N, C-alpha and C positions, 0 to 999 in steps of 0.2 A: 439671632441682631434684631432688635427691636424696627417695624416701621411704622411706627406711631407719629414719629417725631422726627420725620423726616420733612427737610427744607429746605431752599435754593437760595442765596446769597448770590444779588446779583454784582459783579465784577463792575468796578469801577471804568466812566468810562475814557478813553483814551485822552488826549488834549488836542490833537488835532479836528478831532470828530468834535468836541465841546464847542471849538471855536468856529468850523463850518456854520455847527445849530445855530449858536448864538450871532453867524452874520445874518442866515437866511432867515431868521426867529423863526427855527422850526419848534414847536410847543408837541411835548410829549402825550401821548394819547392814554385812555383811560388803561387802568392798571388792575390785577387782581384784586388789589388792596382796595382802590373807589370802590369796586364790586361790590366788597362786601360793607363798606359805609352804611352806616343808620340813617332812612331820611326823616326829617320832621314829619310828624305823623299831621293829617290833617281833621282838624275837629269840622262832624256834621256843619255845625252852627256856621261855617263861614260858605257865603255865596259867591261861585264861581264868573258869575254873571250868566249861566248859562239859562236861567228863569225869567230871565228880564227880557220885554221886549226888544224886537231888532230898531234902532235907530236909522231912519231913511231922510236923507234930507234930500229935498225936492228943489229943483231949478226952475226959473221961470220960463213958462211956456207947457212943463208938465202936467197930464194928466194925475189928478188921483185917483183909488180905486171908486170913489162914490162918481164921480163925473165918470171915468169910462164905461161903468156899470149902465149910468142915465145913457151915454151914447149908441150903447148897443141895444137898450130898452128900446128906444127912438129908430133904430135900424129897422129891428123886431117887428115891432108897431105901425109902420108905415104901410100903405098897402101896395100891392104890385100893378104896376103900370101896364095896364092892359093892351097900348095901344102898340110899345114898342112888339118886339119878333124876340122869341124867348130862343136864346142860342145856348147848345150843349158844347162842352169842352170834352176833349178826349183827356181821361186821365194819363196823368205821366207815368210813366213806365220809371219803374224801380231801377234802381241804379245796377242791384246785383244779377235780375233776368237780363239787361244789356252788357253786363260783363261774360253770364255765362255763356249766351250766343256769342260774343266775342272767341271765347277759348274753344267754344263749339265747332265754328267756321274756320278757325285757325287749325283745328285738329283735320278740319274735312279737306282745307287747302294742300295739307303737306301730305297725307294720301293720295291726293289724286297727282300731285308733283312726284312722288315718289311709286307712282302706279300700283296697282291692284298686288296684293301680295300674291307671289304663286306657291302653289305647293311643293314641297319635295319629294318626288316618289321614288321609293325605294326602288332598286331592280329586286323583279320578282327571280328566283327560282326557277330557272328552265332547263329543262333535257335537250340535248340535239338528239333530232331523228335516227342520224347516223350512229351514235354513240348507241343506242336502243339495240341495233340491227346489229351491229358487231359482237355484240357481245352472249 
């Protein structure tokens, strides 16, 4: 028997299922045949707009790139006020580090609550002196 021309014929859907699907508005998903369809070939002459510049709509009051650069340069060029006191701020801690510390402290508190783990000692073989004398 040849296995080359094996095909599947989908049976017709029962009427009650067809009515339910129609009421609900169910649409069939892709089938094997839709996967085998040939898509239209895209020519390289067509442009998808990827090479085009991005369009940005500026609202009133927004800074343009040039204005932002000018403002940044002005801040850098202004001399420091030597009459004021220099104040250094502590760097903000990373969130990850604080989470790790919390986890560590939680583990330590659990260990304190449970108490130190006691080692279970196994009984060592011992012989009574009386047994040795009697034999």
